[in-house]
C-alpha positions in Angstrom: -68.5 42.4 -13.5 -67.9 45.5 -11.4 -66.2 48.4 -12.9 -63.4 48.0 -10.3 -62.7 44.4 -11.4 -63.1 45.3 -15.1 -60.6 48.1 -14.8 -58.0 45.7 -13.0 -58.1 43.1 -15.9 -57.4 45.7 -18.6 -54.0 45.3 -20.3 -51.5 48.0 -19.3 -51.7 49.0 -23.0 -55.4 49.6 -22.3 -54.9 51.7 -19.5 -52.1 53.8 -20.9 -54.3 54.5 -24.3 -54.9 58.1 -23.7 -51.2 58.5 -22.7 -50.4 57.1 -25.8 -52.4 59.6 -27.8 -50.9 62.5 -25.8 -47.3 61.3 -26.3 -47.8 60.8 -30.2 -49.6 64.1 -30.4 -46.6 65.6 -28.5 -44.1 63.9 -30.9 -45.8 64.5 -34.1 -46.6 68.4 -33.2 -43.3 69.0 -32.2 -41.7 67.2 -35.2 -43.9 69.3 -37.6 -43.1 72.5 -35.9 -39.5 71.6 -36.0 -39.8 71.0 -39.8 -41.7 74.2 -40.2 -39.2 76.3 -38.3 -36.0 75.2 -40.1 -37.9 75.8 -43.6 -38.8 79.1 -42.3 -35.3 79.9 -41.1 -33.5 78.6 -44.1 -35.8 79.4 -46.9 -38.9 81.6 -46.2 -37.6 84.6 -44.0 -34.4 85.0 -46.0 -36.7 85.1 -49.5 -38.6 88.0 -47.8 -36.0 90.1 -48.8 -36.9 89.5 -52.3 -40.7 90.4 -52.1 -41.9 93.5 -53.8 -40.8 96.4 -51.4 -43.4 98.9 -52.7 -46.3 96.7 -51.4 -44.6 94.8 -48.7 -47.1 95.5 -45.9 -49.6 93.5 -48.2 -47.5 90.6 -48.5 -46.6 90.5 -44.9 -50.2 90.6 -43.9 -51.0 87.6 -46.1 -48.0 85.9 -45.0 -48.9 86.2 -41.4 -52.6 85.3 -41.9 -51.8 82.1 -43.7 -48.9 81.0 -41.5 -51.2 81.4 -38.6 -53.8 79.1 -39.8 -50.8 76.3 -40.3 -49.1 76.6 -37.1 -51.5 77.7 -34.4 -53.5 74.7 -34.3 -50.4 72.6 -34.0 -48.8 75.0 -31.4 -52.0 74.5 -29.3 -52.0 71.0 -29.7 -48.3 70.7 -28.7 -48.8 73.0 -25.5 -51.8 70.9 -24.3 -49.6 67.6 -24.9 -46.8 69.3 -23.1 -49.0 70.3 -20.1 -50.8 67.0 -20.2 -47.2 65.1 -19.8 -46.4 67.4 -16.8 -49.4 66.1 -15.1 -49.2 62.5 -16.1 -45.5 61.4 -16.6 -45.0 58.1 -18.5 -43.2 55.4 -16.8 -39.5 55.1 -17.0 -39.2 58.7 -18.0 -37.1 60.8 -15.5 -39.2 63.4 -13.9 -37.0 66.1 -15.3 -37.5 65.1 -19.0 -41.1 66.5 -19.5 -40.1 69.6 -17.8 -37.4 70.2 -19.8 -39.2 69.7 -22.8 -42.0 72.2 -21.6 -39.5 74.8 -20.7 -38.0 74.6 -24.1 -41.5 75.3 -25.5 -42.1 78.1 -23.2 -38.7 79.5 -24.5 -40.0 79.1 -28.1 -43.3 80.9 -27.2 -41.5 83.7 -25.5 -38.9 84.1 -28.2 -42.1 84.1 -30.8 -44.0 86.8 -28.9 -41.2 89.0 -27.5 -39.1 88.8 -30.6 -40.5 87.6 -33.8 -44.0 89.1 -33.4 -42.6 92.6 -33.1 -40.5 92.1 -36.2 -43.6 90.8 -38.1 -45.6 93.9 -36.7 -42.8 96.3 -38.2 -42.8 94.8 -41.6 -46.7 94.6 -41.7 -46.4 98.4 -42.0 -44.0 97.8 -45.0 -40.6 96.9 -45.7 -37.9 97.6 -43.1 -34.6 96.1 -43.5 -33.6 96.3 -39.8 -36.9 94.5 -38.7 -36.0 91.9 -41.4 -32.5 91.3 -40.4 -33.4 91.1 -36.5 -36.0 88.7 -37.5 -33.9 86.4 -39.3 -31.3 86.7 -36.7 -33.6 86.2 -33.7 -35.4 83.2 -35.4 -32.3 81.0 -34.8 -33.7 81.1 -31.1 -36.8 79.2 -31.8 -35.0 77.1 -34.4 -32.5 75.9 -31.8 -35.2 75.7 -29.2 -37.4 73.7 -30.9 -34.7 71.2 -32.6 -33.6 70.6 -28.8 -37.2 70.2 -27.9 -37.7 67.7 -30.5 -34.9 65.6 -29.0 -36.5 65.9 -25.4 -39.9 64.8 -26.7 -38.3 62.0 -28.5 -36.7 60.8 -25.5 -40.0 61.2 -23.7 -41.5 58.9 -26.2 -38.5 56.6 -26.3 -38.8 56.3 -22.6 -42.5 55.2 -22.7 -41.9 52.8 -25.3 -39.2 51.1 -23.2 -41.5 51.0 -20.3 -44.8 50.1 -22.0 -43.6 47.8 -24.8 -46.7 48.5 -26.7 -47.6 46.0 -29.2 -47.7 48.6 -32.1 -44.0 48.7 -32.1 -43.0 45.0 -32.0 -40.9 43.8 -34.9 -42.8 42.9 -37.9 -42.6 38.8 -38.5 -40.6 39.3 -41.6 -37.6 40.9 -39.4 -37.9 38.2 -36.7 -38.9 35.0 -38.6 -36.1 32.8 -39.8 -35.5 32.9 -43.6 -37.2 30.2 -45.7 -35.0 27.5 -46.9 -35.0 26.4 -50.7 -36.3 29.3 -52.7 
C-alpha cells in the first residue's frame, strides 16, 4: 500500500493524534500553573512576611531557585503548546480563541518579567517591605490572567472534543447501559 493510500485510510483520531497531545499538554500545563499561582498568591507570598528578616536574602535565593525548577519546565511546555495551537488550530475552535489564550500567556510572561522578577530581585538583596507589598499586589495580574487563560484553553479543548468525538471521552458502559433487572 502506498504512503498516500495508507494516510487516507487512517481514522480521524489517528490523524489528529499529535494535536491531541498538544491540546492535553496545553490544558494540563495551564491548569497546573493556575493552581500554582493561586497557591502562591493566597499562601506563599503572604507568608514571606514571616520569614526571618535578618537572613531574608538567603531564604529568597533558595525560594527563587527551587520555584524555578518547578515552574519553568511547565511554563515552557505551556508556551510551546500555545504556539503550536496558533499554527494548527483544532476544528470547531474559533480562530480567535487560541490567539486569546496566547495573548493571555504573553500577559502572564510580561507581568512576570516586568513586575514580579524585579520584586524578587530586590527581595534577594534582603527584606524590603515595599518590594514585598508590590510583589503581592502585582501578582494578582498573573493570577487573574492565568485563571482567564485556563478558561480559554478549556474552551479550545472543548471545541476540539466536540469536533473530534475522540473515543477516549465516550461515556463508560455503566453510564449508558440500562440497569440490570432483578438484582
